[in-house]
N, C-alpha and C positions, 0 to 999 in steps of 0.2 A: 502493501499500499505505501503511495505518496500523498504529498499534499500540496496543489498549486500556487499557495501562498509561502510554502517555504522557500530556502535557499535566494530568497532577492538576489539580483546582482547586487554588488557593491559599489559598482562601478558602471552608473548612467550616464557618459556622458556621448555615448550612441544607444538607441535602444534596442532592445535584447530579443530576440526571436529564440522560444523553445520548443522544440517538437516536441509534444508527450503523446502522439501517437501518429503515423504513417506507416498506411498500409496503401493498396493497388486503390483502393474505393473512396478511403477519407483520411485525411491531415485533421489534428486536431495539435493547434498552437497556441503557446502561451505568448504572450505580447507586454513586454513592463517599456514603460514610455514617462518620462518626465521631462517636459517643456518640449517635445519634439513634436515634428510636423514633415511630413512628404516634402519633398523638394517641389517648389513651383512650377515648376516644368513639366513636372513629372507625376502618373495616374497611372492608378493601378490599372490593367484591365486583362482579367484574368479569365482563363478559360475553362476556371470551374465555379461553381455558386459557392458563396460564404458566408455564415452563418456568425455572427459577433456578438459577444457580449462584454458589458465591463463589469469586472468584476468587483475594483474599488478603482476611485477616483471618476476620472470626466474626461472625455474626449469628445470632438466634434469632425465629423464626417463631410467632407463636401463632395457635390455631385457634380457633372460634367454638364446636366441642365439647370445647375443655380441652386440647388436646395443645399441647404444645411441642416444638419441634424445632431444633434446635441445629446451624447450618451452618458447619464450618470449609473452608479450601483444601481446594477440589474436590469438595467435596460437592453434591450436586442434589436439587431434589425438583420437580416437577412438580404444579401446583395447579390443579383441575380449575375451570371456568367457575362462578360463583356459590357457590364453596369461600370464605367467607367467613373473612379471617386480617388481620394486621397484624404490623408489625415490633416486637417485645417488646424490642431490645437487640440493640445495635452495640458494639463495643470501642468504648469513649472515649480508649484511650491507643494508638493506631493508625488507619488506615483501613481500612474494608471495601469490596472491589470487588464487587459483584455483577453478575452478567451473567444480563438477564431479556428471554426470547424470549417474546412474545404473539402465540398464534396461532387461527383458529376453532375452538371442539370439533368434534369427529368426530360425525358421525352426524344 
């Protein structure tokens, strides 16, 4: 047994990504942020669907269509494959812990 909020990285000068599970059909990742955002010129454009939840802290996602969605502790969202998005904000005064589940789109 493991705990998702144990062993947080001490150095958060860069956002930290940790695969918790990686199979041919699903990947589950813990992401730890502290004041991080995606590069202004970069968009995530993934072949997989993504379901993401904030376990601790707060973060905002910007979508190519202009929407901004802010997620706090316990909030989650489904992002379909090829829905271009980026992290626009995470709290600089504390950590944000994300749980991201990547899987093949239906159909």
